[in-house]
C-alpha positions in Angstrom: 7.2 9.1 -12.4 5.9 12.5 -14.0 2.4 12.8 -13.6 -0.2 15.5 -14.1 -3.7 16.6 -12.6 -5.5 17.4 -16.1 -8.8 18.7 -13.8 -10.3 19.0 -10.4 -13.6 18.4 -9.8 -16.3 18.4 -7.0 -18.7 15.5 -7.4 -22.2 15.0 -5.9 -24.7 13.0 -4.7 -27.3 12.6 -8.3 -30.4 13.2 -6.1 -30.5 15.2 -3.0 -30.2 13.9 0.5 -34.2 14.1 2.2 -34.3 15.9 4.6 -35.0 13.6 7.7 -31.6 12.7 6.9 -29.9 15.5 7.2 -27.6 14.8 10.3 -25.7 12.0 10.5 -24.7 11.5 14.1 -21.5 9.6 15.0 -21.1 6.7 16.4 -19.6 6.0 19.8 -16.6 3.9 17.8 -16.6 6.8 15.4 -16.0 9.3 17.9 -12.7 7.0 18.7 -11.9 6.6 14.7 -8.5 9.2 14.6 -9.3 12.5 12.6 -7.2 10.9 9.4 -8.1 9.6 5.7 -7.1 6.0 5.0 -6.0 5.6 1.7 -6.2 3.1 -0.8 -4.9 2.7 -4.2 -6.3 -0.1 -7.3 -4.6 -0.5 -10.0 -6.2 -1.3 -13.7 -4.1 -3.2 -17.1 -5.2 -2.0 -20.6 -8.8 -2.3 -21.0 -9.9 -3.7 -24.9 -12.6 -1.0 -25.8 -13.7 2.2 -23.7 -11.5 5.2 -23.8 -10.5 6.9 -21.2 -12.4 9.6 -22.0 -15.5 7.2 -21.7 -14.2 5.4 -18.9 -13.7 8.8 -17.1 -17.9 9.5 -17.8 -18.8 6.7 -15.9 -16.6 6.9 -12.6 -17.8 10.4 -12.3 -22.0 9.5 -13.5 -21.5 5.9 -11.3 -19.8 8.2 -8.7 -22.6 10.2 -7.7 -25.1 7.6 -8.5 -23.7 5.8 -5.2 -23.2 9.3 -3.3 -26.7 9.1 -3.3 -26.6 5.7 -1.5 -24.1 7.4 0.8 -25.2 10.8 1.3 -23.0 11.2 4.9 -19.8 10.8 2.4 -20.8 14.1 0.5 -21.2 16.3 3.7 -19.5 17.9 6.3 -18.0 17.0 9.8 -19.6 19.6 12.2 -18.6 20.1 15.8 -16.4 16.5 15.4 -20.1 15.0 16.9 -22.4 15.1 13.8 -21.5 15.2 10.0 -24.4 17.5 8.1 -25.4 16.2 4.9 -25.8 18.8 3.0 -24.4 17.4 -0.7 -21.5 19.6 -0.9 -19.3 16.4 -2.7 -16.0 14.5 -2.6 -13.0 15.6 -4.6 -12.2 14.1 -7.8 -9.3 14.5 -9.6 -8.0 13.1 -13.3 -4.4 12.8 -14.1 -2.3 11.7 -16.6 1.5 9.6 -15.7 3.6 10.1 -18.5 4.7 6.2 -18.0 3.7 2.8 -18.7 2.0 1.1 -15.5 4.1 -1.7 -15.7 7.1 0.5 -15.6 5.8 2.4 -12.1 5.2 -1.1 -10.7 8.6 -2.9 -11.4 10.3 -0.2 -8.5 7.0 0.2 -6.8 8.7 2.9 -3.5 6.5 4.7 -1.4 7.5 8.5 -3.2 6.3 7.5 -6.9 2.9 5.5 -5.4 2.0 8.4 -2.8 1.5 10.8 -5.8 -1.6 8.9 -6.9 -3.4 9.8 -4.1 -4.9 13.4 -4.7 -3.3 16.4 -3.2 -1.8 13.8 -1.2 -3.9 13.1 2.2 -3.3 10.0 2.3 -3.3 9.4 6.7 -3.6 13.8 7.2 -5.5 15.4 8.7 -9.3 15.6 7.9 -9.8 18.5 10.3 -12.6 20.6 8.0 -12.1 19.0 4.6 -13.7 17.1 2.4 -14.4 13.2 4.2 -13.5 12.0 0.1 -11.1 11.9 -2.2 -10.8 10.5 -5.5 -7.5 10.7 -8.3 -7.9 8.5 -11.1 -4.7 8.3 -12.9 -4.4 7.2 -16.8 -1.4 5.5 -17.4 0.4 6.3 -21.0 -0.4 2.0 -22.4 -4.2 2.9 -20.8 -3.7 1.1 -17.4 -5.4 3.1 -14.6 -5.5 3.7 -11.0 -8.5 4.6 -8.5 -6.9 6.1 -5.4 -10.3 7.0 -2.2 -8.7 8.5 0.5 -11.2 8.1 2.9 -12.0 9.6 6.8 -11.8 7.5 9.1 -14.6 9.0 10.7 -16.8 7.5 7.9 -15.8 4.5 8.3 -13.3 1.7 9.0 -11.2 0.1 6.2 -14.7 -2.4 5.4 -16.6 0.7 4.9 -14.0 1.7 2.5 -14.0 -1.1 0.5 -17.1 -1.8 0.4 -17.9 1.2 -1.0 -15.8 1.2 -4.0 -17.0 -2.6 -4.2 -20.4 -0.4 -4.3 -18.9 2.3 -6.8 -17.7 -0.9 -9.3 -21.2 -1.9 -8.9 -23.4 0.7 -9.9 -20.8 1.1 -13.0 -21.1 -1.9 -14.5 -24.6 -1.9 -14.0 -23.7 -6.1 -12.4 -26.7 -5.1 -9.5 -24.2 -6.7 -7.0 -24.6 -3.6 -4.8 -25.3 -4.1 -1.4 -27.6 -0.5 0.8 -26.1 0.9 3.1 -27.0 0.6 6.4 -26.2 3.6 8.8 -28.5 2.9 12.4 -25.0 1.9 14.5 -25.3 4.9 16.1 -28.9 4.1 18.2 -26.7 0.6 18.8 -24.2 2.3 20.3 -24.6 6.5 21.3 -21.7 8.6 21.1 -22.3 10.6 24.6 -23.0 7.1 26.7 -19.2 7.0 27.4 -16.8 10.3 28.0 -14.4 10.4 24.9 -10.6 11.1 25.0 -8.3 13.7 22.6 -8.7 13.0 18.8 -6.5 11.2 17.8 -4.5 12.7 14.9 -1.9 11.2 12.8 1.3 12.4 13.6 3.7 11.2 10.4 7.2 12.2 11.7 9.7 10.9 11.4 8.1 7.0 9.8 9.5 5.0 7.5 7.4 2.7 5.5 8.4 -0.9 4.1 6.2 -2.8 1.8 6.9 -7.3 3.0 5.1 -9.9 0.9 5.1 -13.2 2.5 3.6 -15.7 -0.4 1.9 -19.4 0.4 4.8 -21.1 0.7 6.8 -19.0 3.6 3.2 -18.6 5.5 3.2 -22.4 5.4 6.6 -23.2 6.2 5.4 -20.5 9.4 2.5 -22.0 10.1 4.3 -26.0 10.5 7.2 -24.2 13.3 3.7 -22.6 15.2 1.2 -25.8 14.4 4.4 -27.7 16.8 2.4 -26.5 19.8 -0.8 -24.4 19.1 -3.9 -25.9 16.8 -4.5 -24.8 13.0 -3.2 -20.8 13.0 -4.0 -18.9 10.7 -2.5 -17.0 7.9 -3.0 -13.6 9.9 -1.6 -15.1 13.3 1.2 -15.9 12.2 3.0 -13.1 10.2 1.7 -10.5 13.3 3.6 -12.9 15.3 6.8 -12.8 13.4 6.1 -8.7 12.5 6.0 -7.9 16.3 8.6 -10.1 17.2 10.9 -8.9 14.9 9.4 -4.9 15.3 9.7 -5.0 19.5 12.8 -5.7 19.5 14.7 -2.9 17.9 12.9 -1.4 21.4 14.1 -4.0 23.0 11.6 -4.3 27.0 8.4 -4.2 27.6 5.9 -3.7 24.3 2.1 -4.9 24.0 0.2 -6.1 20.2 -3.0 -4.6 19.3 -4.9 -6.5 17.2 -8.0 -4.1 15.2 -10.6 -6.8 14.5 -13.6 -6.3 12.3 -16.4 -6.0 14.9 -19.4 -7.1 12.2 -18.8 -10.9 12.8 -17.7 -11.2 16.5 -20.9 -9.4 18.0 -23.6 -11.9 18.7 -25.8 -11.9 16.9 -23.3 -11.1 14.3 -24.0 -7.7 12.3 -24.1 -7.8 8.4 -21.0 -6.6 6.1 -22.9 -3.8 4.6 -23.2 -1.5 8.5 -21.7 1.7 7.7 -19.5 3.1 10.1 -16.8 2.5 12.4 -17.4 -1.5 13.2 -13.5 -2.6 14.2 -12.1 -3.1 18.1 -8.7 -4.5 19.4 -7.8 -7.0 22.2 -4.2 -6.7 23.5 -1.8 -9.2 23.5 1.3 -7.9 25.8 5.6 -9.1 26.1 6.2 -8.8 29.4 10.2 -7.5 29.6 11.3 -10.8 31.7 10.1 -12.4 29.2 12.9 -12.0 26.4 12.9 -12.6 23.1 9.3 -13.4 21.7 8.4 -17.6 21.1 6.7 -17.7 18.0 4.1 -20.5 18.9 3.6 -19.2 22.5 2.9 -15.5 21.0 0.5 -17.3 18.4 -1.3 -19.6 21.7 -1.6 -15.7 23.5 -3.1 -13.9 20.3 -6.0 -17.4 19.5 -6.5 -16.9 24.0 -6.9 -13.0 24.1 -8.9 -13.4 21.0 -11.6 -15.6 22.6 -11.9 -13.9 25.6 -12.3 -10.7 23.8 -15.5 -12.1 22.4 -16.3 -13.8 25.4 -15.9 -11.4 27.5 -16.7 -8.0 26.0 -17.9 -8.6 22.7 -20.5 -11.0 23.1 -22.6 -7.8 25.4 -21.7 -5.4 22.7 -25.0 -5.5 21.3 -26.7 -5.8 24.9 -28.0 -3.3 27.4 -24.0 -3.8 29.3 -22.4 -2.2 26.3 -21.2 0.8 28.2 -20.1 -1.2 31.1 -18.1 -3.6 28.6 -16.3 -1.6 26.2 -14.6 0.9 30.0 -14.1 -2.9 31.4 -11.7 -3.4 28.5 -10.3 -0.4 27.6 -9.6 -0.4 31.8 -7.5 -3.9 30.3 -5.6 -2.5 28.1 -4.9 0.2 30.4 -2.6 -1.5 32.8 -1.4 -3.6 29.9 0.0 -0.5 27.9 1.2 1.3 30.3 4.5 3.9 31.2 7.3 2.7 29.6 5.8 0.1 27.3 5.8 0.4 23.5 2.4 0.0 21.6 2.2 -1.5 18.4 -0.6 -2.1 16.2 -1.8 -4.6 13.5 -4.5 -4.2 10.8 -6.0 -6.9 8.7 -7.7 -5.9 5.7 -7.5 -9.3 4.7 -10.3 -11.5 3.2 -11.9 -8.0 2.7 -12.9 -8.1 -1.4 -10.4 -5.6 -2.4 -9.1 -7.4 -6.1 -13.4 -8.5 -6.5 -13.5 -4.2 -8.2 -15.0 -3.7 -11.4 -15.7 -1.6 -12.9 -16.6 -3.2 -16.0 -12.4 -3.8 -17.3 -11.7 -6.1 -15.3 -10.4 -6.8 -12.1 -7.4 -5.4 -10.3 -3.7 -6.2 -10.6 -2.8 -5.1 -7.5 -3.6 -2.9 -4.1 -1.6 -0.9 -1.7 -2.5 1.3 1.0 -0.9 4.6 1.7 3.1 5.1 3.1 3.2 6.4 6.8 -0.2 4.9 8.8 1.4 5.7 12.0 4.0 5.0 14.5 4.4 1.1 14.9 1.5 0.5 12.8 1.3 -2.6 10.1 -1.1 -4.0 7.9 -1.6 -7.0 6.3 -3.8 -7.0 2.5 -3.9 -10.4 0.9 -1.9 -10.4 -2.5 -3.7 -11.1 -5.2 -3.4 -14.7 -5.9 -5.7 -14.5 -2.1 -2.5 -17.7 -0.3 -0.4 -14.7 0.9 0.0 -11.5 2.6 1.6 -7.7 1.6 3.0 -6.0 4.9 3.0 -2.4 4.8 5.0 -1.9 8.1 5.4 1.8 9.4 8.5 2.5 12.0 10.3 5.3 13.6 13.6 5.7 10.7 16.0 4.0 13.4 13.9 1.7 13.8 13.1 1.0 10.4 16.6 0.4 10.3 17.1 -2.3 12.1 13.4 -4.0 11.3 14.5 -4.5 7.9 18.1 -5.7 8.3 16.2 -8.8 10.7 17.3 -12.1 9.6 14.4 -14.0 10.9 12.3 -11.7 9.2 14.0 -11.7 5.6 13.7 -16.0 5.9 10.3 -15.7 5.1 9.3 -12.3 3.7 10.5 -10.5 0.3 11.4 -6.6 0.9 9.1 -4.6 -2.5 9.0 -7.1 -4.9 7.8 -6.3 -8.4 4.1 -7.2 -8.2 3.9 -7.9 -11.6 5.8 -10.9 -11.1 3.0 -12.4 -9.2 1.1 -12.4 -12.0 3.6 -13.5 -14.4 
């Protein structure tokens, strides 16, 4: 795929940030977040009506208006402690792709699709850089791809998708955008708990592969697990299978760290339009003496670990005991992932309204993340139909060589299918 950058500019908020909002302090979870860009790209079919120039003007104008609401996004990080909301703006690139959308999606390889991210920033270090980078790429057929790399310091996946959805609502003039809420710092101040060195993604010799689980295969997985576990979810059964197959490549002890959105787990729950890193995790160990993982048993462990986390820790996160709860949880997590234990991280973006992002010319036909999210990291997205899962799995190259040939995995998942086939 040949891609030509045709313009580069800085988009600033449509109105200045008030002086009393100039300093945006990080909360504890923001400080804990990795120093990297979180990338997503949405693909859109050709739409009748507006030409590329009209779309470009609309996107830039509405992005500027959205940044006025999300004012920290246009600022700059200072001393890893806060954002100076100086309205310096965000990076905005436009590109022409000398191919049709259908041609690119027919063979959705990482090397080609990673070109759609601005300056190759996906999962890269965000230090001293713009906090948000957007690239709009136009295909010969009239289709387009809109990608975004957001600093993890600004927020989690829920924040990223909420921002894009609000930007789209602003562009389409639907009136459906939410007023972002930024006051989580007062609930979880960063100075109350000691924080170690910031995590920077080491992309090293990593390989990312995409596996798609359709509704029928997920139903088959659920049927296996449901023999011993009541009401397993699609995320649970897919995560358990991925962990089983991935951990078998290294052998020995391993632990699954399952990321979760705290907004709905806290007591009382928080609104979805709270901006920031409101994600945490629970751990599920696989001991060396356990031998091969049994899917029903492991899903049962996942459910127990989630229930324990919610009842023991998350229920106290909004009270005065939140510091103690986090410290106790971190201590237990470290005990489970000690020396010689391989750690696998799974983050589910399922149920985030990524396929509802309509800028005025229809909903996306496909959405995906950038490759090489980090060693032993799996990220799950809904398929467009909503009943399947796309899993983006990143492992070291030698482990991936074994993982992608795992017969049990391939009995339930299809390796990197053409997204267009699902739509036909």
